[in-house]
N, C-alpha and C positions, 0 to 999 in steps of 0.2 A: 393231468397225467396222460389221459387218452390222446389229447391233441398233440402233446410232445411226441408220443410214440408214433402217431400217424405222420407227423412231419418228418421224423427220422426215417420211417419206412419209405416215404416219397422220395427223399433225397437218395437213399440207398438204391431204390428201384431205377431212378434216372441214371445213376452211375453204372449200375449193372447193365442197363440197356446199351449205354454208349460203349461199354467194354465188350459186350457180346456182339452187337451189330456193327460196331466200328463207327468211327467219326472221322471225316476228312481233316487232315492236319495242314492248314494253310501256311504255317511258318516254314515248313520244309520245301514248299513249292516256290519260294521266292516271291511272296506277295509284293506288289508295287510299293516302293518306298521303304522297304525293310532290307537290311543287309543280309547277304548270304554268308555262311561260315567261310572264313579265310578270304574275304572279299579283297581283291587288289585295289590299290588307291585310285587307279584310273576308273574302275567301275563305281567306286564310291563317289568320285567327283561327277561322273555322268549321271548317277542316280539322284544326287542332290541338286545339281545345277544344270543338267541337260547340256545343250551345246553353247551356252552363254560363254563369252570370253572373259578372262580375268585381266583386270588392269592392275598395274603395279601400285601397291599401296605404301611404298617406301616413305613417301612424304606425308601420309595420312594415318598410318598405323604404326604404333610402337609395340614390338613383340620382345618381351624380356624373358629370356631363358638362360640357364647356365650353359656354358660351353661344354662342361663335363658334368654329367650327373652320376654321382657315385652310387646312388640307389635308384634304379629305374622305377621302383614302386612308389616313389614320392618325389616328383619333379615339380618344383614351383614354376608357375608361369603367370606373367602379368601381360595383359593386352589393353592398350589404351588407344583410342582413336580420336582424331580431331574432327571427324565427320559429325554432322549434327544429328541429334536424336529427336528433334522436333522440326516442324516445317516440312517442306517437300523439296527434294527427296530427303529421307531420313534413314538412319541405321535401323534395320529391322532385326537382323540376326548377326551374331558372330559365331563362327564355327572354329573348333580346334581339331586339326587333322594331322595324324602321324603317318608318314608314308609307309613305314614298315611294320606297323602293328597288325595283328590278325583282323581286327576291326578298326580301320583307319579313323573313322569319325569318333573322336574322344568326347566331344561336348558340343552342345548348341545352346547359345544364350539368346533370348529374345528381349527386345528393348521397346519401350513406349516413350512418349514425350515425358511421362512422369519419372523416367529413369534419370534424367538430369544430364548424364553424359555416358558415353560408351566406354566403360571401364570394367575389366574383369581381373580378379586375383584369385587363383585357384591352384590346385596341384593335379598332375596327371600321372598316368602310368605309361611307361615306355618299355617295349620289349627288347629293343636293341638300339644301337646307334642309328640315328635317322634324321631326316628333315622334319620339322614340325611347322605346319602352316596355320596362319590365322587368316580366315576368309571373312570379310565383312560384306554382307548382303544388304543392299539399300532397298527402300520401298519401291523404287522404280525398276528394280531388277538388276541394277549395276552391281558388279562384283569387284572387290579390291582384295588383293592377296599379298602377304609377305611370308617369308619362310626363314628359318634359322636351323642350322645343323647342331645337333646335340650328340655328344659322345656318351654312351651309357656303359658303365663298367660292370654293373650287376643288373641283370634283367629284372624288370618288375612284373613280367607276365610269363605265362607258360608259352613256350615256343613250340611249334610243330616239329616233329622229327626232321632232322636235316638229312638229305640224301647224298 
């Protein structure tokens, strides 16, 4: 009983110390690799991929989305790539990016040779009518991208106030 009380007091003392003396909050300073609130899509692409160029993935990536999403809160998406997930070079990651969401990067999927193939079936949230991109990043740094326009009738996200 005494040890439990001592442990609870220690946790409380550390919490009070941080509250009274303050603690720097790195999330608000835009730590490297983390998105800022309301980050524009150009900043997201720069943060994720630097200055690397995107190659057309029209013949390598199949992006399946509805043309019209009646509910932006649940939009089905299927991404399939004919690029290899084993050997060199291989698919390392697939990103789903929405141009007009407050946080454009919606998802990042990582692949290994055990994955078998580069295939994703999931659902995403869209704030408004937008282009959705699928970006495939290869192990050698090459980037392939495809995009598709989706018309959203009911927003699936909170939108910032319009001016």
